[in-house]
N, C-alpha and C positions, 0 to 999 in steps of 0.2 A: 202749039196745038190748042192750048186753052184759050188763046187769043182768038183763034178762028171759031171756036165754039161760042165764045162770048159775042163775037160779031154776028154769028148765025142766030143766036138767041135775041140779040138786038134787032135784027132784021124781022124776025117773027113778031116781036113786040111792036115794031113800027107798022107792020101790015095790020096787026090786030088793033092798033091805035087809030087807024083811019076811020073806022066805023063810029066809035064814040065821039069823034070830032063833030058829028052832026048834032044839031040842037036836040035837047031832051034825051040824049043817049050818053051823056057824060058819065053816068054811073058805071059805064063799062070800063072806065079807067081804074076802078077798084080791082078789076081782074087783070088788067094789063100792067099796071105798075109793079106788082110782085114778080111778074115775069122779067121785067127789066132789072129789078133788084137782084134776082138770081143771076142774070147775065153780068151785072156789075161785080158781083161777088166772085164769079168765075174769072172775070177779067182781071180782078185784083190779084188772083193767084198766078197770073201770067207774067212773063218778064216784059211784055210790051204793054202799051197803054191804050191802044186804039179801041179795042172792044170795051174796055172799062169806060173810056170817055164817051163812046157812043151811047152806052146804056145810062150813064149819068145825065147826059143831055136829054135823053128821052124821059127820064124820071122827072127832071125839072120841067120840061114842056108839058108833060101829062099832068103833073102836079099843079102847075099854074092853071091849066084848063079846068081841072077838077075844082080848084079853089074859086075860080071865076063863076062856076056854076053853083056855088054854095056847098059843094061836097056831095050833093045828092043828084042834081039834075045835070 
């Protein structure tokens, strides 16, 4: 059950992460990354790894995009 909740949180983070992917909106990742961190924490409590891995991949992708923009833009 926790894995399903983690996947659901990851899906929400993925949908919310689409808008900041546009130029000059990367600051939105400061709000999306914590959602993925919560999803990864919930996924870590589960016996399966799918939800945790999804959220970890989202954290890495969003973090790289945030770093490419200098952390602000």
